[in-house]
C-alpha positions as a Markdown table, in Angstrom:
| # | Residue | x | y | z |
|---|---|---|---|---|
| 1 | Met | -10.2 | -2.0 | -14.5 |
| 2 | Gln | -7.0 | -3.4 | -12.5 |
| 3 | Lys | -8.1 | -2.5 | -9.1 |
| 4 | His | -6.5 | -4.0 | -5.8 |
| 5 | Ser | -8.9 | -2.8 | -3.1 |
| 6 | Ala | -6.9 | -4.9 | -0.3 |
| 7 | Tyr | -3.8 | -2.9 | -0.7 |
| 8 | Arg | -2.9 | 0.7 | -0.2 |
| 9 | Leu | -0.3 | 2.9 | -2.0 |
| 10 | Thr | 2.7 | 2.6 | 0.2 |
| 11 | Tyr | 5.5 | 3.3 | -2.4 |
| 12 | Ala | 5.7 | 6.3 | -4.8 |
| 13 | Leu | 7.8 | 8.0 | -7.1 |
| 14 | Asn | 9.8 | 11.1 | -6.0 |
| 15 | Glu | 10.9 | 14.1 | -7.8 |
| 16 | Thr | 14.0 | 12.5 | -9.3 |
| 17 | Gly | 12.0 | 9.4 | -10.2 |
| 18 | Gln | 13.3 | 7.1 | -7.3 |
| 19 | Leu | 11.0 | 4.6 | -5.6 |
| 20 | Val | 10.3 | 5.9 | -1.9 |
| 21 | Asn | 8.2 | 4.7 | 0.9 |
| 22 | Val | 5.5 | 6.7 | 2.6 |
| 23 | Asp | 7.4 | 6.8 | 6.0 |
| 24 | Asp | 10.5 | 8.4 | 4.5 |
| 25 | Val | 8.8 | 11.4 | 3.1 |
| 26 | Leu | 7.3 | 14.5 | 4.6 |
| 27 | Val | 3.7 | 14.5 | 5.4 |
| 28 | Gly | 0.9 | 16.0 | 3.0 |
| 29 | Lys | 1.8 | 17.5 | -0.2 |
| 30 | Lys | 5.4 | 18.5 | 0.8 |
| 31 | Cys | 6.3 | 14.9 | 0.2 |
| 32 | Gly | 6.8 | 15.7 | -3.6 |
| 33 | Cys | 5.8 | 12.2 | -4.7 |
| 34 | Phe | 3.9 | 11.1 | -7.8 |
| 35 | Cys | 1.8 | 8.1 | -8.7 |
| 36 | Pro | 3.7 | 5.5 | -10.4 |
| 37 | Ala | 1.0 | 4.8 | -12.8 |
| 38 | Cys | -0.6 | 8.0 | -13.8 |
| 39 | Lys | 2.2 | 10.4 | -12.7 |
| 40 | Glu | -0.6 | 12.4 | -10.7 |
| 41 | Pro | 0.9 | 14.5 | -7.5 |
| 42 | Leu | 0.2 | 12.6 | -4.3 |
| 43 | Thr | -0.5 | 13.5 | -0.6 |
| 44 | Ala | 1.4 | 11.4 | 2.0 |
| 45 | Lys | -1.2 | 10.3 | 4.9 |
| 46 | Asn | 0.8 | 8.7 | 7.7 |
| 47 | Gln | -1.1 | 10.4 | 10.5 |
| 48 | Gly | -2.4 | 8.1 | 13.3 |
| 49 | Lys | -1.6 | 4.7 | 14.5 |
| 50 | Lys | -5.1 | 2.9 | 13.3 |
| 51 | Arg | -4.7 | 3.3 | 9.6 |
| 52 | Met | -2.0 | 2.1 | 7.4 |
| 53 | His | 0.4 | 5.0 | 6.1 |
| 54 | His | -0.3 | 5.5 | 2.5 |
| 55 | Phe | -0.3 | 7.9 | -0.4 |
| 56 | Ala | -3.4 | 9.6 | -2.0 |
| 57 | His | -4.0 | 11.3 | -5.0 |
| 58 | Gln | -4.3 | 14.9 | -4.5 |
| 59 | Ser | -7.1 | 15.1 | -7.0 |
| 60 | Gly | -9.3 | 12.6 | -4.8 |
| 61 | Thr | -9.8 | 10.2 | -7.7 |
| 62 | Glu | -8.5 | 6.6 | -7.3 |
| 63 | Cys | -5.9 | 5.3 | -10.1 |
| 64 | Asp | -6.9 | 1.8 | -11.4 |
| 65 | Tyr | -3.2 | 0.9 | -12.0 |
| 66 | Ala | -1.4 | 2.5 | -9.1 |
| 67 | Ile | -0.9 | -0.6 | -7.0 |
| 68 | Glu | 0.0 | -2.7 | -9.9 |
| 69 | Ser | 2.7 | -0.2 | -10.9 |
| 70 | Met | 4.0 | 0.1 | -7.3 |
| 71 | Leu | 4.4 | -3.9 | -6.9 |
| 72 | His | 6.0 | -4.1 | -10.4 |
| 73 | Leu | 8.6 | -1.4 | -9.5 |
| 74 | Ile | 9.3 | -2.7 | -6.0 |
| 75 | Ala | 10.0 | -6.1 | -7.4 |
| 76 | Lys | 12.5 | -4.8 | -9.8 |
| 77 | Glu | 14.1 | -2.7 | -7.3 |
| 78 | Lys | 14.3 | -5.3 | -4.3 |
| 79 | Ile | 15.1 | -8.2 | -6.3 |
| 80 | Arg | 18.0 | -6.3 | -7.9 |
| 81 | Glu | 19.1 | -5.0 | -4.5 |
| 82 | Ala | 19.1 | -8.5 | -3.2 |
| 83 | Phe | 21.1 | -9.9 | -6.1 |
| 84 | Leu | 23.8 | -7.5 | -6.0 |
| 85 | Ser | 24.2 | -7.2 | -2.1 |
| 86 | Lys | 24.3 | -11.0 | -1.3 |
| 87 | Ser | 27.1 | -13.7 | -1.9 |
| 88 | Glu | 24.4 | -16.1 | -2.7 |
| 89 | Phe | 21.4 | -15.8 | -4.6 |
| 90 | Trp | 19.6 | -19.3 | -5.2 |
| 91 | Ile | 17.2 | -20.4 | -8.0 |
| 92 | Glu | 15.4 | -23.8 | -7.9 |
| 93 | Phe | 13.2 | -25.9 | -10.2 |
| 94 | Glu | 12.1 | -29.3 | -10.8 |
| 95 | Tyr | 14.3 | -31.6 | -13.0 |
| 96 | Lys | 13.0 | -34.5 | -14.8 |
| 97 | Ser | 15.0 | -37.5 | -15.9 |
| 98 | Phe | 13.0 | -39.3 | -18.6 |
| 99 | Cys | 13.5 | -43.1 | -19.6 |
| 100 | Val | 16.3 | -43.6 | -22.4 |
| 101 | Asn | 13.3 | -45.0 | -24.6 |
| 102 | Asn | 11.2 | -42.0 | -23.9 |
| 103 | Glu | 11.2 | -40.9 | -27.6 |
| 104 | Glu | 11.0 | -44.5 | -29.1 |
| 105 | Cys | 8.6 | -46.1 | -26.8 |
| 106 | Lys | 5.6 | -47.7 | -28.6 |
| 107 | Phe | 3.3 | -48.3 | -25.4 |
| 108 | Ile | 0.7 | -46.1 | -23.4 |
| 109 | Lys | 2.6 | -44.4 | -20.7 |
| 110 | Tyr | 0.2 | -44.8 | -17.8 |
| 111 | Asn | 2.4 | -43.2 | -15.6 |
| 112 | Glu | 4.8 | -40.6 | -17.2 |
| 113 | Cys | 8.2 | -42.5 | -17.3 |
| 114 | Tyr | 10.6 | -40.0 | -15.4 |
| 115 | Glu | 12.2 | -39.5 | -12.1 |
| 116 | Ser | 12.0 | -35.9 | -10.6 |
| 117 | Lys | 14.1 | -34.0 | -8.2 |
| 118 | Arg | 14.8 | -30.4 | -7.3 |
| 119 | Gln | 17.7 | -28.6 | -8.9 |
| 120 | Arg | 19.2 | -25.6 | -6.8 |
| 121 | Phe | 21.8 | -23.4 | -8.1 |
| 122 | Asn | 23.5 | -20.3 | -6.4 |
| 123 | Ile | 23.7 | -18.3 | -9.7 |
| 124 | Lys | 26.0 | -15.8 | -8.1 |
| 125 | Gln | 28.6 | -18.4 | -8.9 |
| 126 | Phe | 28.1 | -17.6 | -12.6 |
| 127 | Tyr | 26.5 | -14.3 | -12.8 |
| 128 | Asp | 27.7 | -10.8 | -11.2 |
| 129 | Ser | 25.4 | -8.0 | -12.7 |
| 130 | Cys | 21.8 | -6.9 | -12.8 |
| 131 | Glu | 20.1 | -4.3 | -14.4 |
| 132 | Gln | 16.5 | -3.1 | -15.1 |
| 133 | Glu | 14.8 | -2.7 | -18.3 |
| 134 | Ile | 17.5 | -4.3 | -20.4 |
| 135 | Pro | 16.5 | -5.3 | -23.9 |
| 136 | Tyr | 16.6 | -9.1 | -24.5 |
| 137 | Asp | 19.5 | -10.1 | -27.0 |
| 138 | Asn | 17.4 | -11.7 | -29.7 |
| 139 | Ile | 13.9 | -10.3 | -29.4 |
| 140 | Asn | 12.6 | -6.7 | -29.7 |
| 141 | Arg | 11.5 | -6.7 | -26.1 |
| 142 | Arg | 12.6 | -5.1 | -22.7 |
| 143 | Ser | 13.2 | -7.3 | -19.9 |
| 144 | Asp | 12.5 | -6.3 | -16.1 |
| 145 | Leu | 15.6 | -7.7 | -14.9 |
| 146 | Lys | 18.7 | -8.8 | -16.8 |
| 147 | Ile | 20.9 | -11.1 | -14.7 |
| 148 | Tyr | 24.2 | -11.6 | -16.8 |
| 149 | Ser | 28.2 | -12.1 | -16.2 |
| 150 | Ser | 30.1 | -9.0 | -17.0 |
| 151 | Thr | 33.4 | -11.3 | -17.0 |
| 152 | Asn | 31.8 | -13.9 | -19.3 |
| 153 | Pro | 29.6 | -12.1 | -21.8 |
| 154 | Glu | 28.9 | -15.3 | -23.8 |
| 155 | Arg | 27.2 | -16.7 | -21.0 |
| 156 | Asp | 23.3 | -17.0 | -21.5 |
| 157 | Pro | 21.7 | -14.4 | -19.5 |
| 158 | Ile | 18.6 | -14.9 | -17.1 |
| 159 | Tyr | 15.9 | -12.5 | -17.7 |
| 160 | Leu | 13.3 | -11.8 | -14.9 |
| 161 | Glu | 9.8 | -11.0 | -15.7 |
| 162 | Phe | 7.2 | -9.7 | -12.7 |
| 163 | Phe | 3.6 | -9.5 | -13.4 |
| 164 | Val | 0.7 | -8.7 | -11.1 |
| 165 | Thr | -2.4 | -9.1 | -13.3 |
| 166 | Asn | -0.8 | -9.4 | -16.9 |
| 167 | Ala | 1.4 | -12.1 | -17.7 |
| 168 | Ser | 3.9 | -12.3 | -20.5 |
| 169 | Asp | 2.9 | -13.5 | -23.8 |
| 170 | Lys | 3.9 | -16.8 | -25.3 |
| 171 | Glu | 6.1 | -15.5 | -28.0 |
| 172 | Lys | 8.3 | -13.9 | -25.4 |
| 173 | Leu | 8.4 | -16.8 | -22.9 |
| 174 | His | 9.1 | -19.3 | -25.7 |
| 175 | Ser | 11.8 | -17.0 | -27.5 |
| 176 | Gly | 14.5 | -19.3 | -26.4 |
| 177 | Asn | 15.8 | -17.2 | -23.6 |
| 178 | Lys | 16.3 | -18.1 | -20.2 |
| 179 | Ile | 13.4 | -16.4 | -18.5 |
| 180 | Ile | 11.8 | -16.6 | -15.0 |
| 181 | Glu | 8.2 | -15.3 | -14.9 |
| 182 | Ile | 7.2 | -14.3 | -11.3 |
| 183 | Cys | 3.6 | -13.6 | -10.1 |
| 184 | Val | 3.7 | -10.9 | -7.4 |
| 185 | Glu | 0.5 | -10.2 | -5.5 |
| 186 | Ser | 1.8 | -8.4 | -2.5 |
| 187 | Glu | 4.8 | -6.8 | -0.9 |
| 188 | Asp | 5.3 | -9.7 | 1.2 |
| 189 | Asp | 5.8 | -11.8 | -2.1 |
| 190 | Ile | 8.4 | -9.7 | -3.0 |
| 191 | Leu | 10.5 | -9.8 | 0.3 |
| 192 | Gln | 10.1 | -13.4 | 0.3 |
| 193 | Leu | 11.8 | -13.5 | -3.2 |
| 194 | Ala | 14.4 | -11.3 | -1.8 |
| 195 | Glu | 15.3 | -13.2 | 1.0 |
| 196 | Asn | 14.8 | -16.9 | -0.1 |
| 197 | Gly | 15.7 | -16.7 | -3.7 |
| 198 | Ile | 13.3 | -17.8 | -6.8 |
| 199 | Val | 11.7 | -21.3 | -6.5 |
| 200 | Glu | 9.5 | -22.7 | -9.0 |
| 201 | Ser | 6.0 | -23.3 | -7.5 |
| 202 | Asn | 3.4 | -25.5 | -8.4 |
| 203 | Asn | 0.9 | -23.2 | -6.9 |
| 204 | His | -1.2 | -21.4 | -9.5 |
| 205 | Tyr | -2.1 | -17.6 | -9.5 |
| 206 | Val | -5.7 | -17.2 | -9.3 |
| 207 | Asn | -6.6 | -14.1 | -11.3 |
| 208 | Lys | -9.3 | -11.9 | -9.6 |
| 209 | Tyr | -9.3 | -9.2 | -12.3 |
| 210 | Asn | -9.0 | -10.9 | -15.7 |
| 211 | Val | -9.6 | -14.3 | -17.3 |
| 212 | Phe | -6.5 | -15.8 | -18.8 |
| 213 | Glu | -6.5 | -18.4 | -21.6 |
| 214 | Arg | -3.7 | -20.2 | -19.9 |
| 215 | Asn | -3.1 | -21.7 | -16.5 |
| 216 | Leu | -0.4 | -19.5 | -14.7 |
| 217 | Gln | 2.0 | -20.7 | -12.1 |
| 218 | Lys | 3.3 | -18.3 | -9.4 |
| 219 | Val | 6.9 | -18.8 | -10.5 |
| 220 | Cys | 7.7 | -20.6 | -13.6 |
| 221 | Phe | 10.9 | -21.2 | -15.6 |
| 222 | Tyr | 11.5 | -21.1 | -19.4 |
| 223 | Gly | 14.3 | -22.0 | -21.5 |
| 224 | Phe | 16.3 | -23.8 | -18.8 |
| 225 | Lys | 17.4 | -27.0 | -19.0 |
| 226 | Asn | 15.1 | -29.0 | -16.9 |
| 227 | Lys | 14.9 | -32.4 | -18.4 |
| 228 | Asp | 17.0 | -35.3 | -19.9 |
| 229 | Cys | 16.2 | -38.6 | -21.4 |
| 230 | Lys | 19.2 | -40.5 | -19.8 |
| 231 | Asn | 17.5 | -42.5 | -17.3 |
| 232 | Ser | 18.1 | -46.3 | -17.6 |
| 233 | Arg | 16.8 | -47.4 | -14.2 |
| 234 | Ile | 13.1 | -46.7 | -15.0 |
| 235 | Ser | 10.5 | -49.2 | -15.8 |
| 236 | Asn | 6.8 | -49.5 | -15.8 |
| 237 | Val | 4.0 | -52.3 | -16.3 |
| 238 | Ile | 2.6 | -51.8 | -19.6 |
| 239 | Glu | -0.8 | -53.2 | -20.9 |
| 240 | Phe | -1.3 | -54.3 | -24.5 |
| 241 | Val | -2.9 | -56.8 | -26.6 |
| 242 | Arg | -1.0 | -59.8 | -27.7 |
| 243 | Tyr | -1.8 | -61.8 | -30.9 |
| 244 | Ile | -0.3 | -65.1 | -31.5 |
| 245 | Leu | -0.3 | -67.3 | -34.8 |
| 246 | Tyr | 0.7 | -71.0 | -34.4 |
| 247 | Lys | 2.1 | -73.2 | -37.0 |
| 248 | Ser | -1.2 | -75.0 | -37.2 |
| 249 | Gly | -2.7 | -71.6 | -38.4 |
| 250 | Lys | -4.6 | -71.2 | -34.9 |
| 251 | Thr | -4.6 | -67.7 | -33.5 |
| 252 | Gln | -5.2 | -66.1 | -30.1 |
| 253 | Cys | -5.7 | -62.4 | -29.2 |
| 254 | Phe | -5.8 | -61.4 | -25.6 |
| 255 | Gln | -5.1 | -58.5 | -23.1 |
| 256 | Asp | -1.7 | -58.9 | -21.6 |
| 257 | Glu | 0.8 | -57.0 | -19.5 |
| 258 | Cys | 4.6 | -57.1 | -18.4 |
| 259 | Asp | 7.3 | -54.9 | -17.2 |
| 260 | Cys | 8.2 | -52.6 | -20.3 |
| 261 | Lys | 11.7 | -53.8 | -20.4 |
| 262 | Arg | 10.8 | -57.6 | -20.4 |
| 263 | Leu | 8.5 | -57.5 | -23.6 |
| 264 | Ala | 9.3 | -60.8 | -25.3 |
| 265 | Arg | 8.0 | -63.8 | -27.2 |
| 266 | Ser | 5.6 | -65.8 | -24.9 |
| 267 | Lys | 5.3 | -69.0 | -26.5 |
| 268 | Thr | 7.9 | -71.2 | -27.8 |
| 269 | Ser | 5.4 | -73.0 | -30.1 |
| 270 | Ser | 4.3 | -69.8 | -31.6 |
| 271 | Leu | 5.1 | -68.8 | -35.3 |
| 272 | Leu | 4.4 | -64.9 | -34.8 |
| 273 | Glu | 3.3 | -62.7 | -31.9 |
| 274 | Ile | 2.3 | -59.1 | -32.2 |
| 275 | Cys | 2.2 | -56.9 | -29.3 |
| 276 | Ile | -0.2 | -54.0 | -29.9 |
| 277 | His | 0.2 | -50.5 | -28.2 |
| 278 | Thr | -3.1 | -50.4 | -26.6 |
| 279 | Ser | -4.8 | -51.3 | -23.2 |
| 280 | Val | -7.9 | -52.5 | -24.9 |
| 281 | Ser | -8.4 | -55.3 | -27.5 |
| 282 | Phe | -11.3 | -53.7 | -29.4 |
| 283 | Gly | -11.0 | -54.0 | -33.1 |
| 284 | Ile | -7.5 | -55.2 | -33.5 |
| 285 | Tyr | -8.0 | -58.8 | -34.3 |
| 286 | Glu | -9.1 | -58.3 | -37.8 |
| 287 | Gln | -5.9 | -56.2 | -38.7 |
| 288 | Val | -3.3 | -58.3 | -37.0 |
| 289 | Arg | -4.8 | -61.8 | -38.5 |
| 290 | Tyr | -4.5 | -60.2 | -42.1 |
| 291 | Ile | -0.7 | -59.3 | -41.2 |
| 292 | Gly | -0.2 | -62.9 | -40.2 |
| 293 | Phe | -1.5 | -64.1 | -43.3 |
| 294 | Gln | 0.5 | -61.8 | -45.4 |
| 295 | Lys | 3.7 | -62.8 | -43.7 |
| 296 | Phe | 3.1 | -66.5 | -43.6 |
| 297 | Lys | 0.3 | -67.3 | -45.9 |
| 298 | Ile | -1.2 | -70.1 | -43.7 |
| 299 | Pro | -4.7 | -70.8 | -44.5 |
| 300 | Asn | -7.4 | -70.6 | -41.8 |
| 301 | Cys | -11.2 | -70.8 | -42.1 |
| 302 | Ile | -11.5 | -67.5 | -40.1 |
| 303 | Leu | -9.9 | -65.8 | -43.2 |
| 304 | Cys | -12.0 | -67.6 | -45.6 |
| 305 | Lys | -14.6 | -65.4 | -47.5 |
| 306 | Asn | -16.9 | -68.6 | -47.2 |
| 307 | Tyr | -16.8 | -68.6 | -43.2 |
| 308 | Val | -19.9 | -66.5 | -42.4 |
| 309 | Asp | -22.4 | -65.9 | -39.7 |
| 310 | Ser | -25.2 | -68.4 | -39.7 |
| 311 | Tyr | -28.8 | -67.2 | -40.2 |
| 312 | Ser | -29.8 | -68.9 | -37.0 |
| 313 | Gly | -27.6 | -66.8 | -34.8 |
| 314 | Met | -25.4 | -69.9 | -33.8 |
| 315 | Gly | -22.1 | -68.9 | -34.6 |
| 316 | Lys | -20.2 | -69.2 | -37.8 |
| 317 | Ile | -20.5 | -71.6 | -40.4 |
| 318 | Cys | -19.1 | -72.5 | -43.7 |
| 319 | Arg | -21.5 | -71.7 | -46.5 |
| 320 | Leu | -20.2 | -74.4 | -48.7 |
| 321 | Tyr | -20.9 | -77.1 | -45.9 |
| 322 | Lys | -23.0 | -79.1 | -48.2 |
| 323 | Tyr | -20.3 | -79.1 | -51.2 |
| 324 | Leu | -17.7 | -80.1 | -48.5 |
| 325 | Gln | -19.9 | -82.6 | -47.0 |
| 326 | Ile | -19.3 | -81.3 | -43.5 |
| 327 | Ser | -22.1 | -80.9 | -40.9 |
| 328 | Arg | -23.6 | -77.4 | -40.8 |
| 329 | Tyr | -23.4 | -77.1 | -36.9 |
| 330 | Glu | -20.2 | -79.1 | -36.7 |
| 331 | Leu | -17.6 | -77.2 | -34.2 |
| 332 | Phe | -15.0 | -78.0 | -36.9 |
| 333 | Asp | -11.0 | -77.1 | -36.6 |
| 334 | Thr | -10.8 | -74.1 | -38.6 |
| 335 | Ala | -7.2 | -75.0 | -39.5 |
| 336 | Arg | -8.7 | -77.7 | -41.9 |
| 337 | Ala | -8.7 | -74.5 | -44.5 |
| 338 | Lys | -5.0 | -75.8 | -45.2 |
| 339 | Thr | -6.3 | -78.8 | -47.1 |
| 340 | Cys | -9.3 | -77.0 | -48.2 |
| 341 | Ser | -9.6 | -76.7 | -52.1 |
| 342 | Cys | -12.3 | -74.1 | -51.6 |
| 343 | Phe | -10.1 | -71.6 | -49.3 |
| 344 | Ala | -10.3 | -68.2 | -50.7 |
| 345 | Ile | -9.6 | -64.8 | -49.0 |
| 346 | Glu | -11.1 | -61.5 | -50.0 |
| 347 | Gln | -8.1 | -59.8 | -51.2 |
| 348 | Glu | -9.7 | -56.2 | -51.8 |
| 349 | Tyr | -11.2 | -56.4 | -48.3 |
| 350 | Met | -8.1 | -57.5 | -46.8 |
| 351 | Gln | -6.1 | -54.5 | -48.4 |
| 352 | Ser | -8.7 | -52.0 | -47.1 |
| 353 | Val | -8.5 | -53.3 | -43.6 |
| 354 | Leu | -4.7 | -52.9 | -43.5 |
| 355 | Lys | -4.8 | -49.6 | -45.4 |
| 356 | Asn | -7.3 | -48.2 | -42.9 |
| 357 | Gly | -5.7 | -49.7 | -39.9 |
| 358 | Leu | -2.4 | -48.4 | -40.0 |
| 359 | Asn | -1.8 | -45.8 | -37.0 |
| 360 | Glu | -0.7 | -47.4 | -34.0 |
| 361 | Asn | 2.7 | -49.0 | -33.2 |
| 362 | Tyr | 3.2 | -52.5 | -32.3 |
| 363 | Thr | 6.1 | -55.0 | -31.9 |
| 364 | Met | 6.5 | -58.4 | -33.7 |
| 365 | Phe | 8.4 | -61.5 | -32.7 |
| 366 | Cys | 8.5 | -63.9 | -35.6 |
| 367 | Glu | 10.2 | -67.2 | -36.2 |
| 368 | Pro | 12.5 | -68.5 | -37.5 |
| 369 | Gln | 14.4 | -65.1 | -37.8 |
| 370 | Asn | 13.0 | -64.1 | -34.2 |
| 371 | Met | 13.1 | -60.5 | -35.7 |
| 372 | Asp | 11.4 | -57.3 | -34.3 |
| 373 | Asp | 9.6 | -55.1 | -36.5 |
| 374 | Thr | 7.5 | -52.0 | -36.0 |
| 375 | Phe | 4.2 | -51.3 | -37.6 |
| 376 | Thr | 1.2 | -49.1 | -37.0 |
| 377 | Leu | -2.5 | -50.5 | -36.4 |
| 378 | Gln | -5.6 | -49.0 | -35.8 |
| 379 | Arg | -8.3 | -49.9 | -32.9 |
| 380 | Thr | -11.6 | -51.0 | -34.0 |
| 381 | Pro | -14.3 | -53.0 | -32.0 |
| 382 | Gly | -13.7 | -56.7 | -31.4 |
| 383 | Asn | -12.1 | -59.3 | -29.1 |
| 384 | His | -11.4 | -62.8 | -30.2 |
| 385 | Lys | -9.8 | -66.0 | -29.5 |
| 386 | Asp | -9.8 | -69.0 | -32.1 |
């Protein structure tokens, strides 16, 4: 049911199909008017000062769609009249200028990286014609209003779509045409549009009659150029995990942050640094240390399959400690693997870790070439410093 009990039918169609106000016609059945929805004959009730002048169905029944049809017709007529009669007719929408690196950025955007401003245009500088119920150029649909240039037919037209309770479908809105979809809930909404132009709104339409699948703005622009990726002034603080490999084979893995335009190698003594696109360090240490080993082949006890958890729960031990004649609980230097004849890496496991972990971007700084490479990496639990 599409009822609008808060409003009365103040406009109707006369015998020639024109939209007329109740105050401009004869009283009673002599008005010669019809319901804009069901086309049933109406009676003009404009006697008295206490009650709003309005039309009523002669049959005494209530038409569920009368108010909706009336508002739709008023919108088309009043906006068309305003456009054609004025020297200026303004539209306004939000324009977003994104960072030049927006498409290639490897880091999580905690704040969307753009600057926003309102763009305002007097479309009478570009268009001179406005017609109702004109078909779209590229889809088999009719528009409520089509604003176009009679002197420059190659210029893309602007289509206006008004709705009261039933919004346009996505196929129409995303057809590639310049479309402005406008929710009208009262005659006052229409008068404001005619007077002030069409301004994109962040206010959302609250549907009291149906449940919609999408969130609807009061005024929404589709198909307009409302963004670019040319802003070189923007920068943001980014959070990431930094992995460092030293020539000794020692490694570090920790959370870090910097300005996104100042991401660089942090240690002059580092052999390899990897800055991973994530704000948390859970689970990345295992992957990056294998990447470091594949690139430089520097042995380290933490990579050796003989470096295991102790049964006593006192941390890691070398299970060959007796054979190597080292103390079982010695806090030994893991870089000793470079001279250890028993160092052995689990190749199959290493390959599985690298294969299963490739789905997030990171940036690598590497000596001696100091080259930047892009890889992908998966998050898994863990945060380490060795």
